[in-house]
C-alpha positions as CSV (number, residue, x, y, z in Angstrom):
1,M,24.6,92.6,-31.8
2,K,21.5,90.7,-33.0
3,I,22.4,87.4,-34.7
4,L,19.8,85.3,-36.5
5,V,20.3,81.6,-37.1
6,L,18.4,79.7,-39.8
7,V,17.7,76.2,-38.5
8,K,16.2,73.2,-40.4
9,E,14.7,70.1,-38.9
10,I,15.7,66.8,-40.6
11,I,15.3,63.1,-40.1
12,D,18.0,61.6,-37.9
13,T,20.4,59.7,-40.2
14,N,20.3,56.7,-37.7
15,S,16.5,56.4,-38.1
16,K,14.9,53.4,-39.9
17,I,13.0,54.7,-42.9
18,V,9.5,53.1,-43.2
19,F,6.9,53.8,-45.9
20,N,3.2,53.5,-45.4
21,K,0.7,51.9,-47.9
22,Q,0.4,55.2,-49.7
23,K,4.2,54.9,-50.4
24,K,4.8,58.0,-48.2
25,L,7.3,58.3,-45.3
26,D,5.8,57.2,-42.0
27,E,6.9,60.1,-39.9
28,S,5.9,58.4,-36.7
29,Q,8.7,55.9,-37.1
30,V,11.6,58.3,-37.4
31,K,13.4,60.7,-35.1
32,W,13.7,64.4,-36.0
33,V,16.8,66.4,-35.2
34,V,18.4,69.7,-36.1
35,N,20.5,69.8,-39.3
36,L,24.1,69.2,-38.3
37,Y,25.6,72.2,-40.0
38,D,23.0,74.4,-38.4
39,E,24.3,73.4,-35.0
40,Y,27.7,74.8,-36.0
41,A,26.0,78.0,-37.1
42,L,24.2,78.3,-33.7
43,E,27.4,77.6,-31.8
44,E,29.2,80.3,-33.7
45,A,26.3,82.7,-33.0
46,I,26.5,82.0,-29.3
47,R,30.3,82.6,-29.3
48,I,29.9,85.9,-31.0
49,K,27.2,86.9,-28.5
50,E,29.6,85.9,-25.7
51,Q,32.2,88.2,-27.2
52,F,30.2,91.2,-28.1
53,G,26.9,90.8,-26.3
54,G,23.5,91.0,-27.9
55,E,20.8,88.4,-28.8
56,V,20.7,85.1,-30.7
57,V,17.4,84.4,-32.4
58,I,16.5,81.1,-34.2
59,Y,14.3,81.1,-37.3
60,S,12.8,77.9,-38.6
61,V,10.0,76.8,-41.0
62,G,8.2,73.7,-39.9
63,N,5.2,72.4,-38.1
64,D,4.0,71.5,-34.6
65,R,6.6,68.8,-34.3
66,T,9.4,71.2,-35.0
67,K,8.7,72.9,-31.6
68,D,10.2,69.9,-29.7
69,T,13.4,70.1,-31.8
70,L,13.7,73.8,-31.2
71,N,13.2,73.3,-27.5
72,Y,16.4,71.2,-27.4
73,I,18.6,73.3,-29.6
74,M,17.6,76.5,-27.8
75,S,19.1,75.0,-24.6
76,M,22.5,75.5,-26.2
77,G,22.1,79.2,-25.4
78,A,19.7,80.9,-27.9
79,D,17.6,83.7,-26.5
80,R,14.4,83.1,-28.4
81,A,13.0,81.4,-31.5
82,V,10.5,82.0,-34.3
83,L,8.8,78.9,-35.7
84,I,6.9,79.6,-38.9
85,K,4.3,76.9,-39.6
86,S,4.0,76.1,-43.2
87,E,3.4,73.0,-45.4
88,L,5.6,74.5,-48.2
89,T,9.1,72.9,-48.3
90,D,10.6,73.9,-51.6
91,A,13.6,76.3,-51.3
92,K,12.0,79.2,-53.0
93,S,8.9,79.2,-50.7
94,V,10.9,78.6,-47.5
95,S,13.3,81.4,-48.4
96,E,10.5,83.9,-49.1
97,I,8.7,82.9,-45.9
98,L,11.9,83.3,-43.8
99,A,12.8,86.7,-45.4
100,K,9.3,88.0,-44.9
101,Q,9.2,87.2,-41.2
102,I,12.7,88.5,-40.6
103,R,11.7,91.8,-42.2
104,E,8.7,92.0,-40.0
105,K,10.2,90.9,-36.7
106,D,13.9,91.4,-36.7
107,A,14.8,93.8,-39.6
108,D,17.5,95.4,-37.4
109,F,19.6,92.2,-37.4
110,D,23.4,92.5,-37.7
111,L,24.2,89.0,-38.9
112,I,22.5,85.9,-40.2
113,L,24.2,82.5,-39.8
114,A,23.2,79.1,-41.2
115,G,24.7,75.8,-42.1
116,W,26.0,75.7,-45.6
117,I,23.8,72.7,-46.6
118,G,21.1,70.4,-45.3
119,I,22.3,66.8,-45.0
120,D,18.9,65.5,-46.0
121,W,18.5,66.7,-49.6
122,N,22.0,68.3,-50.0
123,R,20.6,71.3,-51.9
124,G,22.0,74.3,-50.0
125,Q,19.7,76.8,-51.6
126,V,17.8,78.5,-48.8
127,P,20.6,80.7,-47.3
128,G,21.6,82.2,-50.6
129,R,18.0,82.8,-51.6
130,V,17.3,84.5,-48.3
131,S,20.3,86.8,-48.7
132,S,19.1,87.7,-52.2
133,V,15.6,88.6,-51.0
134,L,17.0,90.6,-48.0
135,E,19.6,92.2,-50.3
136,V,22.6,91.6,-48.0
137,P,26.1,90.3,-48.7
138,F,26.4,86.5,-48.8
139,V,29.5,84.4,-48.0
140,N,29.2,80.6,-48.3
141,V,31.0,77.6,-46.7
142,V,33.1,79.6,-44.1
143,I,35.5,78.0,-41.6
144,D,36.4,81.1,-39.6
145,I,34.7,84.4,-38.8
146,D,36.3,87.5,-37.3
147,I,34.3,90.6,-36.6
148,N,35.8,94.1,-36.4
149,G,33.2,96.8,-36.0
150,K,31.0,96.6,-39.1
151,I,33.4,94.5,-41.1
152,V,33.4,90.6,-41.0
153,T,36.4,88.8,-42.2
154,C,35.5,85.3,-43.5
155,E,38.0,82.5,-44.2
156,K,37.1,79.8,-46.8
157,E,38.9,76.7,-47.8
158,G,40.2,76.9,-51.4
159,E,41.6,74.3,-53.7
160,S,45.2,75.4,-53.3
161,S,44.9,77.9,-50.5
162,N,42.4,79.5,-48.2
163,E,40.4,82.5,-49.3
164,I,39.9,85.6,-47.1
165,I,36.8,87.7,-47.8
166,D,35.7,90.9,-46.1
167,V,32.0,91.9,-46.1
168,Q,30.1,94.7,-44.3
169,L,27.3,94.0,-41.8
170,P,24.5,93.2,-42.1
171,A,25.4,90.0,-43.9
172,L,24.4,86.3,-44.3
173,I,27.2,83.7,-43.8
174,T,27.0,79.9,-44.0
175,V,29.4,77.8,-42.0
176,Q,30.8,74.3,-42.4
177,R,32.3,71.6,-40.2
178,G,35.6,72.8,-38.6
179,I,34.6,76.3,-37.6
180,N,33.9,75.2,-34.0
181,E,32.7,72.3,-31.8
182,P,29.1,72.7,-30.8
183,R,28.5,72.6,-27.1
184,Y,26.3,70.1,-25.3
185,P,23.4,71.6,-23.5
186,S,23.5,71.3,-19.7
187,V,20.9,69.3,-17.8
188,L,19.6,72.5,-16.2
189,S,19.3,74.2,-19.5
190,I,17.4,71.3,-21.0
191,M,15.0,71.2,-18.0
192,D,14.5,75.0,-18.3
193,N,11.1,75.9,-19.9
194,T,12.4,77.2,-23.2
195,E,9.0,76.6,-24.9
196,K,7.9,80.0,-23.7
197,K,10.7,81.6,-25.7
198,I,9.3,80.1,-29.0
199,E,7.0,82.4,-31.0
200,I,4.8,80.4,-33.3
201,V,3.7,82.2,-36.4
202,D,0.6,80.6,-38.1
203,N,-1.5,81.2,-41.1
204,I,1.3,82.7,-43.2
205,D,0.2,84.6,-46.3
206,Q,1.6,82.4,-49.0
207,S,0.0,84.3,-52.0
208,T,3.5,85.2,-53.3
209,T,4.9,81.7,-53.1
210,K,4.3,78.9,-55.6
211,K,5.2,75.4,-54.7
212,A,7.7,73.8,-57.2
213,I,6.4,70.5,-58.5
214,I,9.2,68.2,-59.6
215,K,8.4,65.1,-61.5
216,I,10.9,62.3,-61.3
217,E,10.7,59.4,-63.8
218,P,13.2,57.0,-65.4
219,E,15.0,58.2,-68.5
220,K,13.4,57.0,-71.7
221,N,15.5,55.1,-74.3
222,R,18.5,55.0,-72.1
223,K,21.6,53.7,-73.8
224,K,23.3,50.6,-72.6
225,T,26.2,51.1,-70.3
226,Y,29.6,50.4,-71.8
227,M,32.1,48.7,-69.4
228,I,35.8,48.4,-70.0
229,N,37.4,45.4,-68.4
230,E,41.0,46.4,-68.5
231,S,43.4,46.6,-65.5
232,D,46.0,48.6,-67.4
233,P,45.0,52.3,-67.0
234,E,46.7,53.5,-70.1
235,L,45.2,50.9,-72.3
236,A,41.8,51.4,-70.6
237,V,41.9,55.2,-71.5
238,K,42.8,54.4,-75.1
239,M,39.9,51.9,-75.4
240,L,37.5,54.5,-73.8
241,M,38.6,57.2,-76.3
242,K,38.2,54.9,-79.2
243,K,34.7,53.9,-78.1
244,M,33.7,57.6,-77.5
245,I,34.9,58.6,-81.0
246,A,33.1,55.7,-82.5
247,D,29.8,56.7,-80.8
248,K,30.4,60.3,-81.8
249,V,30.5,61.5,-78.2
250,M,33.6,63.5,-79.0
């Protein structure tokens, strides 16, 4: 079984954020690590490989620095990695770049795993977009995976009860905390030369991708915030309803 794992490099949440004179992040002052939820995805991929055999391949979009991060996470037990160098970081571009390389290098994959969200921007768009481009089933935020032949049974947490979803391979599944406990790489595996197992893809044809430019600015003519200083919840609700009716909000 060939399992691909989508991995994102993020800033360690314990790092001190420093900005330079150009008001941009000083990347030399922070530590870069693998997105937490992607570690769960890799651990699950390794466990599936241990059960059924096969190969675990990491895919990541980044730069020269990302190679060091992949070196560490590969020591958990991945077989090889594909690092795609690109300056594009928006979800649409990253998804198209990943899907393009997967089609060219590992089109015979059985399963793609990823963390359900990146803890840096909390967008969670890339996995779903990749599944759409590759035209494979997508199951999001999974806490348990059971494979029986070509059928994958996924368990998700629901509001009142857990949901059970069956999909046919090949498929893309995102996982969340609780599905497993990621292993710590051994000293020997860390010392092993994993760099030779990382394929670096450069000069990507980005003609089909357009970087999304998002402009952020304060809201103009923002209305004054209305505060209700009332400890009695029932009276506070009545006061709020009265104010909303007066302002024609409802």
